[in-house]
C-alpha positions, -999 to 999 in steps of 0.1 A, spaced: -503 341 29 -496 351 -11 -519 370 -36 -512 366 -68 -528 388 -99 -525 383 -136 -527 407 -163 -522 410 -199 -544 383 -213 -564 386 -241 -573 383 -281 -541 378 -311 -544 364 -343 -520 335 -347 -482 342 -351 -489 376 -325 -471 383 -287 -485 389 -260 -470 395 -226 -486 385 -197 -480 398 -161 -483 386 -122 -479 408 -95 -475 389 -60 -484 401 -28 -489 397 13 -452 381 14 -419 382 -6 -419 356 -34 -376 366 -43 -364 335 -26 -396 312 -43 -400 297 -74 -423 313 -98 -442 302 -129 -469 296 -155 -496 270 -160 -525 270 -182 -555 250 -185 -581 248 -213 -620 237 -205 -619 197 -196 -583 194 -189 -558 196 -165 -536 226 -156 -504 218 -171 -467 232 -167 -456 256 -193 -428 277 -174 -406 286 -142 -382 307 -126 -358 297 -102 -351 329 -80 -315 341 -77 -309 341 -116 -313 301 -117 -322 282 -147 -359 282 -160 -377 257 -175 -398 253 -201 -425 226 -216 -416 215 -246 -446 232 -267 -434 262 -257 -394 266 -256 -382 289 -283 -415 305 -282 -424 316 -248 -397 336 -222 -403 341 -180 -389 366 -166 -387 383 -129 -383 408 -108 -384 404 -73 -379 438 -62 -411 440 -75 -422 406 -69 -433 405 -101 -434 376 -127 -436 377 -160 -443 359 -193 -429 370 -230 -456 349 -256 -440 351 -293 -455 336 -325 -484 324 -307 -505 292 -321 -543 286 -316 -532 258 -299 -519 282 -272 -556 294 -266 -559 285 -226 -563 301 -191 -528 311 -177 -522 310 -140 -492 327 -124 -482 303 -98 -452 305 -66 -440 277 -40 -406 260 -32 -373 268 -32 -359 256 -60 -366 235 -93 -344 210 -110 -370 205 -135 -402 210 -140 -414 182 -118 -400 201 -88 -424 229 -91 -454 222 -66 -474 260 -61 -489 263 -26 -502 298 -46 -522 301 -75 -538 331 -93 -569 338 -104 -560 334 -147 -559 353 -170 -577 338 -204 -557 344 -238 -573 334 -271 -554 332 -303 -573 332 -335 -561 313 -365 
């Protein structure tokens, strides 16, 4: 069973940057899709970004394209999310996720493992 642990959340002013990291343990995720979701209080969890293994394509939710970049280090079983030009509406709890083998779109990503979440707060 894989365990995912996020880090890097915090408080930042609008226009600033944060980098989230996620470390996987328990089983290798080098051939799994890894990605990020976010959830605001009282709302459904929504997709943010995913990374296919082996240099495959990455996908992003439209509102974060050109601002967020997902990267992964398969040797270290980690995935990161670099978030630039943050906006107040990016304020959410961000969850690392893993599962499946290949995604041709965000809709193909059905995680079977989740992290505990890390809070990102963007002040205006």
